[in-house]
C-alpha positions, -999 to 999 in steps of 0.1 A, spaced: 402 -493 -573 433 -516 -571 439 -503 -536 404 -514 -525 409 -548 -541 442 -552 -523 427 -541 -490 399 -565 -494 423 -594 -502 445 -586 -472 414 -583 -449 401 -617 -461 436 -632 -456 438 -618 -420 403 -630 -412 412 -665 -424 443 -665 -402 423 -654 -372 396 -681 -377 422 -709 -380 445 -695 -352 451 -717 -322 465 -706 -289 502 -713 -285 496 -723 -249 523 -698 -239 521 -679 -207 543 -649 -200 558 -652 -165 576 -625 -146 606 -645 -134 621 -616 -115 589 -611 -95 588 -649 -87 624 -649 -76 618 -620 -53 590 -638 -36 561 -617 -50 530 -639 -43 510 -620 -69 533 -635 -96 527 -671 -85 519 -695 -114 500 -728 -109 513 -756 -130 494 -787 -141 506 -822 -151 525 -819 -184 533 -782 -180 568 -772 -188 587 -740 -182 612 -730 -208 636 -701 -202 650 -689 -236 688 -688 -241 705 -655 -243 704 -641 -278 723 -611 -291 702 -602 -321 671 -581 -329 649 -593 -357 630 -570 -381 600 -585 -400 571 -574 -421 570 -545 -445 607 -536 -446 630 -538 -476 651 -566 -462 636 -586 -433 666 -599 -412 682 -599 -378 708 -575 -366 733 -576 -337 718 -559 -306 733 -525 -298 724 -508 -265 704 -476 -270 691 -485 -304 654 -478 -311 629 -498 -333 632 -472 -361 670 -476 -361 666 -514 -367 640 -507 -394 665 -484 -412 692 -511 -409 667 -533 -428 665 -509 -457 635 -489 -443 598 -495 -448 581 -505 -480 554 -484 -496 528 -508 -481 540 -504 -445 517 -492 -417 542 -469 -400 519 -460 -371 511 -496 -361 546 -510 -359 551 -531 -328 577 -550 -308 574 -586 -297 596 -591 -266 617 -622 -261 593 -632 -234 563 -630 -257 549 -597 -246 537 -573 -273 538 -535 -273 537 -506 -297 570 -496 -312 562 -459 -304 541 -447 -275 524 -413 -270 522 -393 -239 492 -370 -236 491 -366 -274 520 -341 -270 550 -362 -278 559 -398 -284 589 -420 -277 600 -453 -290 602 -485 -270 636 -495 -256 648 -525 -276 664 -555 -258 683 -585 -271 659 -611 -286 632 -586 -294 615 -586 -328 603 -554 -345 572 -560 -367 561 -535 -394 526 -546 -405 511 -540 -439 488 -511 -443 452 -519 -451 439 -483 -449 421 -469 -479 431 -435 -492 403 -408 -491 402 -407 -529 397 -445 -531 371 -443 -504 350 -417 -522 354 -435 -555 340 -467 -539 311 -447 -523 303 -431 -556 303 -465 -573 278 -479 -547 256 -448 -551 257 -451 -590 249 -488 -588 220 -482 -565 206 -454 -588 210 -477 -618 191 -505 -600 163 -481 -590 161 -468 -626 160 -504 -640 132 -513 -615 112 -482 -625 116 -491 -661 101 -526 -657 74 -512 -634 84 -529 -601 93 -496 -584 75 -464 -585 
């Protein structure tokens, strides 16, 4: 049951990070809509607020469960999976289905999207984006049934012990 222990450890780690996480105070603003005069895109600022427009960057970063997390020069038409391949591919612990892209402006979206469950396509990558490949915390069916059988065995052992001492009939 090493897979179960690893999944539990990862879950506990993630839960700890969520409990201690603080908001970054960032707000994603649609600058193009503001510049075009779209009133729906208006943003109200308070004293002390600042607006930071990031500099142009020419790289795409790849982080997480890849062989060599690094940044690559942006090349138009390149998809998230291409950048993952440039980083040596995914590790054995990668969660391939849950890879996502963090845009330069802070928006987050899946690396691959499905349309009507018929086909999927990958997100278009832009300069400054980051491709994240998370660790898989799924438990294999075999490990799942092994853990279920252990629980059932422990419950049966407990009932038998209680019957032996006369506390349960």
